[in-house]
C-alpha positions in Angstrom: 7.4 0.8 -28.1 10.7 -1.1 -27.2 14.0 0.7 -27.2 12.6 4.2 -27.6 14.9 7.0 -26.7 14.5 10.8 -26.3 10.8 10.8 -26.8 8.0 12.9 -25.3 4.2 13.2 -25.4 3.4 16.8 -24.4 0.1 18.7 -24.6 -3.3 19.3 -23.2 -5.2 16.6 -25.1 -6.8 13.4 -23.9 -6.1 9.7 -24.7 -9.5 8.0 -24.6 -9.2 4.2 -24.3 -12.8 3.6 -25.4 -11.7 1.0 -28.0 -8.9 -0.6 -26.0 -11.0 -3.4 -24.4 -12.9 -6.1 -26.2 -15.1 -6.8 -23.2 -15.9 -5.0 -20.0 -15.8 -7.0 -16.7 -19.2 -5.4 -15.8 -20.3 -4.3 -12.4 -18.6 -6.1 -9.5 -20.7 -8.1 -7.0 -20.5 -6.5 -3.6 -19.1 -8.6 -0.7 -22.1 -9.6 1.4 -22.2 -9.1 5.2 -19.8 -11.5 6.8 -18.3 -12.8 3.6 -14.6 -13.4 3.6 -12.6 -10.9 1.5 -11.2 -12.4 -1.7 -7.6 -12.1 -0.5 -8.4 -14.4 2.4 -9.8 -17.2 0.1 -6.7 -18.7 -1.4 -6.5 -15.7 -3.8 -9.4 -16.8 -5.9 -11.0 -13.9 -7.7 -14.6 -13.4 -8.7 -13.6 -14.8 -12.2 -11.9 -17.9 -10.8 -8.4 -16.5 -11.4 -5.5 -17.3 -9.1 -4.7 -13.6 -8.4 -7.4 -11.1 -7.3 -6.4 -8.6 -10.0 -5.3 -11.0 -12.8 -6.0 -10.0 -16.4 -9.6 -10.2 -17.4 -10.6 -10.9 -21.0 -9.8 -7.9 -23.1 -8.2 -5.9 -20.3 -4.5 -6.9 -20.8 -4.2 -3.6 -22.7 -2.2 -0.4 -22.3 -2.8 3.2 -23.3 1.0 3.7 -23.2 3.6 0.8 -23.0 7.3 1.3 -22.9 10.1 -1.2 -22.5 13.9 -0.9 -22.3 13.6 2.8 -23.2 15.2 6.0 -21.9 14.8 9.7 -21.7 11.0 9.7 -21.8 8.8 12.7 -20.9 5.0 12.5 -20.5 3.5 15.9 -19.7 0.2 17.8 -19.4 -2.4 15.5 -20.9 -5.1 13.2 -19.6 -6.0 9.5 -20.0 -9.5 8.1 -19.7 -10.2 4.3 -19.5 -6.6 3.3 -20.2 -7.2 -0.4 -20.1 -5.2 -2.7 -17.8 -2.5 0.0 -17.6 -2.8 3.6 -18.4 1.0 3.5 -18.4 3.2 0.4 -18.2 6.9 1.3 -18.1 9.2 -1.7 -17.9 13.0 -1.2 -17.7 12.8 2.5 -18.5 15.5 4.9 -17.4 15.2 8.7 -17.0 11.4 8.9 -17.0 9.5 12.1 -16.3 5.7 12.1 -15.7 4.4 15.6 -15.0 1.0 17.2 -15.0 -1.0 14.1 -16.0 -4.7 13.5 -15.1 -5.7 9.8 -15.2 -9.1 8.4 -14.6 -9.0 4.8 -15.6 -10.6 1.3 -15.2 -7.5 -0.6 -13.9 -3.9 0.5 -13.0 -2.7 4.1 -13.4 1.1 4.2 -13.6 3.0 0.9 -13.3 6.7 1.7 -12.9 8.4 -1.7 -13.3 12.2 -2.2 -13.0 12.8 1.5 -13.8 15.5 3.9 -12.7 15.7 7.6 -12.3 12.0 8.4 -12.4 10.1 11.6 -11.4 6.3 11.6 -11.0 4.9 15.1 -10.1 1.8 17.2 -10.2 -0.5 14.2 -11.2 -4.0 13.2 -10.4 -4.6 9.4 -10.7 -8.1 7.9 -10.1 -8.4 4.1 -10.2 -11.3 2.6 -8.3 -10.5 -1.0 -9.5 -6.8 -1.2 -9.1 -3.7 0.7 -8.0 -3.1 4.4 -8.9 0.7 4.7 -8.7 2.4 1.4 -8.3 6.2 0.6 -8.3 7.1 -2.9 -9.3 10.2 -4.9 -10.0 9.1 -8.0 -11.8 11.0 -10.7 -13.7 9.4 -9.4 -17.0 12.8 -8.6 -18.5 14.1 -12.1 -17.8 16.2 -10.9 -14.9 15.7 -9.1 -11.6 16.2 -5.4 -11.8 15.5 -3.0 -8.9 13.2 0.0 -9.3 15.4 2.8 -7.8 16.0 6.5 -7.6 12.4 7.4 -7.8 10.7 10.7 -6.7 6.9 11.0 -6.4 5.6 14.4 -5.3 2.8 16.9 -5.4 0.1 14.5 -6.5 -3.2 12.9 -5.6 -4.4 9.3 -5.7 -8.1 8.3 -5.4 -10.8 5.7 -6.1 -13.8 7.8 -7.0 -16.3 6.2 -9.4 -14.8 5.8 -12.9 -14.8 9.0 -14.8 -16.0 11.2 -11.9 -12.5 12.6 -11.1 -12.2 14.0 -14.7 -15.7 15.3 -14.8 -15.4 16.9 -11.3 -18.3 15.1 -9.7 -16.2 12.8 -7.4 -18.9 10.2 -6.8 -18.4 7.3 -4.4 -21.2 4.8 -5.2 -18.9 1.8 -6.0 -18.5 -0.4 -2.9 -16.0 -2.9 -4.0 -13.1 -3.5 -6.4 -12.7 -6.7 -8.5 -10.8 -8.4 -5.7 -14.0 -7.9 -3.5 -12.1 -5.6 -1.1 -13.0 -1.9 -1.1 -12.1 0.4 -4.0 -8.3 0.7 -4.5 -6.8 3.9 -5.9 -3.7 3.9 -3.7 0.1 4.3 -3.9 1.9 0.9 -3.6 5.2 -0.9 -3.8 4.7 -4.4 -5.2 3.2 -6.9 -5.6 5.8 -8.0 -8.2 9.0 -7.5 -6.3 11.9 -9.7 -7.7 14.4 -6.8 -8.0 13.3 -4.8 -5.0 12.9 -1.0 -4.4 15.8 1.3 -3.5 16.2 5.0 -2.8 12.6 6.2 -3.1 11.3 9.5 -1.9 7.6 10.3 -1.7 6.2 13.7 -0.6 3.2 15.9 -0.7 0.6 13.3 -1.6 -3.1 13.3 -1.0 -4.9 10.0 -0.6 -8.7 10.5 -1.0 -11.4 7.8 -0.8 -9.0 4.9 -1.4 -6.9 2.2 0.3 -3.8 3.4 2.2 -0.1 3.3 1.6 1.3 -0.2 0.9 4.9 -1.3 0.9 5.1 -4.9 -0.2 7.9 -7.3 -1.1 7.0 -11.0 -1.5 9.3 -12.2 -4.4 12.8 -11.8 -3.0 13.7 -8.2 -3.7 14.6 -5.8 -0.9 12.9 -2.6 0.1 15.5 -0.2 1.5 16.2 3.5 1.9 12.7 4.9 1.6 11.6 8.3 2.8 7.8 9.2 2.8 6.7 12.6 4.2 3.9 15.2 4.1 1.0 12.9 3.4 -2.7 13.5 3.9 -5.3 10.7 3.8 -9.1 11.1 4.0 -11.8 8.4 3.8 -9.2 5.5 3.9 -10.9 2.2 3.0 -8.5 -0.3 4.4 -5.3 0.0 6.5 -3.7 3.5 6.4 -0.2 1.8 6.5 0.6 -1.7 5.2 4.2 -2.9 5.3 4.4 -6.5 4.3 7.4 -8.9 3.8 6.2 -12.3 2.5 7.6 -15.2 0.6 5.3 -15.9 -2.4 8.6 -16.2 -4.3 7.1 -15.9 -7.8 10.3 -16.1 -9.9 13.4 -18.2 -10.1 13.6 -21.2 -7.7 16.7 -19.8 -6.0 15.2 -16.4 -5.2 16.3 -15.2 -1.7 13.9 -14.2 1.1 13.5 -10.4 0.9 14.4 -7.8 3.5 12.8 -4.4 4.4 15.0 -1.9 6.1 15.6 1.8 6.5 12.1 3.2 6.0 11.1 6.7 7.4 7.5 7.8 7.4 6.7 11.3 8.8 4.2 14.1 8.9 1.1 12.2 8.0 -2.5 13.1 8.8 -5.2 10.4 8.4 -9.0 10.9 8.9 -12.0 8.7 8.7 -9.9 5.5 8.3 -11.6 2.1 8.3 -10.3 0.3 11.3 -11.2 -3.3 10.5 -7.6 -4.0 9.7 -5.8 -1.2 11.6 -2.3 -0.5 10.3 0.2 -3.3 9.8 3.9 -4.1 9.9 4.3 -7.8 9.2 7.5 -9.6 8.3 8.6 -13.2 8.5 10.0 -15.3 11.4 13.2 -15.8 9.3 13.4 -12.2 8.0 12.3 -9.4 10.4 11.3 -6.0 9.0 13.9 -3.6 10.5 14.7 0.0 11.0 11.3 1.6 10.4 10.5 5.0 11.9 7.1 6.7 12.2 7.0 10.3 13.4 4.5 13.1 13.6 1.5 10.9 12.7 -2.2 11.7 13.4 -4.8 9.0 12.7 -8.5 9.2 13.2 -10.0 5.7 12.9 -13.7 4.9 12.7 -13.3 2.4 15.6 -15.8 -0.2 16.6 -13.5 -3.2 17.3 -15.0 -5.7 19.7 -13.6 -7.7 22.6 -13.9 -10.8 20.5 -11.8 -9.1 17.8 -9.1 -8.5 20.5 -8.9 -12.3 21.1 -8.2 -13.2 17.5 -5.1 -15.2 16.6 -3.6 -13.9 13.3 -2.6 -16.4 10.7 0.9 -16.1 9.1 -0.3 -16.5 5.5 3.3 -16.3 4.3 2.7 -17.1 0.7 -0.6 -15.3 0.2 -1.3 -12.3 -2.0 -0.5 -9.3 0.1 -3.4 -7.1 1.1 -4.4 -5.8 4.6 -7.4 -8.1 4.5 -5.1 -11.2 4.2 -5.0 -11.5 8.0 -8.7 -10.9 8.7 -9.9 -8.5 11.4 -7.0 -7.6 13.5 -6.7 -7.7 17.4 -5.2 -4.2 17.4 -7.0 -0.9 17.0 -4.0 1.2 15.9 -1.0 -0.9 14.8 -0.4 -4.7 14.5 3.3 -5.4 14.4 4.8 -8.9 14.0 8.3 -10.1 13.1 10.1 -6.8 13.3 13.1 -5.1 15.0 14.4 -1.6 15.6 11.1 0.2 15.2 10.4 3.7 16.4 7.2 5.7 16.9 7.5 9.4 17.9 4.7 11.9 18.4 1.8 9.6 17.4 -1.8 10.8 18.1 -4.8 8.5 17.5 -8.5 9.0 18.0 -11.6 6.9 17.3 -15.0 8.0 16.1 -16.6 5.3 18.3 -15.1 3.2 21.1 -12.8 0.4 20.1 -12.3 -2.5 22.5 -9.0 -3.7 21.1 -5.5 -2.8 22.5 -4.0 0.0 20.6 -0.7 -1.8 19.7 -0.3 -5.5 19.4 3.3 -6.7 19.2 4.4 -10.2 18.4 8.0 -11.2 18.0 9.3 -7.6 18.0 12.8 -6.8 19.3 13.9 -3.2 19.8 10.9 -0.9 19.7 10.6 2.6 21.2 7.5 4.7 21.7 7.8 8.4 22.5 5.1 11.0 22.9 2.0 8.8 22.3 -1.5 10.2 22.8 -4.1 7.5 22.1 -7.7 8.4 23.0 -8.9 5.1 24.3 -10.1 3.5 27.5 -8.5 0.2 26.6 -5.0 -1.2 27.1 -2.4 0.5 25.0 -0.1 -2.5 24.6 -0.3 -6.3 24.1 3.1 -7.8 24.0 4.1 -11.4 23.0 7.8 -12.4 22.7 9.0 -8.8 22.8 12.4 -7.5 23.9 14.1 -4.1 24.3 10.8 -2.3 24.6 10.4 1.3 25.9 7.6 3.9 26.1 8.2 7.4 27.4 6.6 10.9 27.6 3.1 9.5 26.7 -0.4 10.1 28.0 -2.1 7.5 30.2 0.9 5.2 30.5 4.0 5.5 32.8 7.4 5.5 31.3 8.3 1.9 31.0 11.3 -0.2 29.9 11.1 -4.0 29.3 14.2 -6.0 28.6 12.2 -9.1 27.6 8.7 -10.5 28.1 6.9 -13.6 26.8 3.5 -12.0 27.4 2.4 -8.8 28.9 -0.5 -6.3 28.6 -0.8 -2.8 30.1 
């Protein structure tokens, strides 16, 4: 509906989307050994589309679609196979989502250009797409921020379709339609014309899915974000992905975005795929700024090689944002490029098997502080390129160090 006000769906029933789609995309062909992920191949999907998760025939469907509405409550029901979107809310104000269980073939909740939103006590399982995703597209004909959002006490996952609702939690699916691993995560973006402001996320479980993604690539800012009390298990790509790009899909005069004032704390990650490590990647002309990580424990699978450590990472400024967009990274823990005023405090990292890459690779980073690091590695902790105002203190296996400026240094 459009222009709906003071409306609720409340109850213990199920919305079954069996008849929503005219055609199923069928099983996805796994990525073969050594094959480049879709997001590194000029964004061409298995169906020849220009976006890896573009609408497939019959899947531009929604179980619930709301536009320019207000005072909406969705509570205590389940959705199975909800089409392209189990819920697409565009320009909705005062939206409450509470107690929902969603097990669906594409996106779970898409919260696009909405204000005053609370998502709580939900389970969202989406092996082929994002579970809870905040967007700020140009669908209304103008840029509008998604702001004043609280997401809490919930779980996102990418178990095989239907196996979250039936309680079997199977994990036989190897790849999503974009030919990266199953999705099921919490994400900001990709559509990001209006930006994201004043967002709090807390008490979220990520289980067998991709990690947390904060992305702005269409000109809108990400600012004033607080994320805390997160657990992640069996993470299939980067645990953390913060990306500022310039795809600039929207009006020709769209500005270059900014990311600033982001706090991420109290996160425990186990069994994380380390092919891409964690990523903070901005632009030369727009540095990601004022990002703090504190009280973080990550257990990576490890296995990075000395050859991986030598890789030069492409900029890919206009590419669809995914951790795989840069290929295998030269860092085992965090790859940070085009950023300033970054802080890490009480960070512990371990590896299931030895990784031969430096823990932190920094490129064009200005103002970065590390305090209380404990990285279980025999390799170098830091690889610096064009870095200034660097410090590390109170950390294991590395002396307290301050560097005013360096073009290149490893230690």
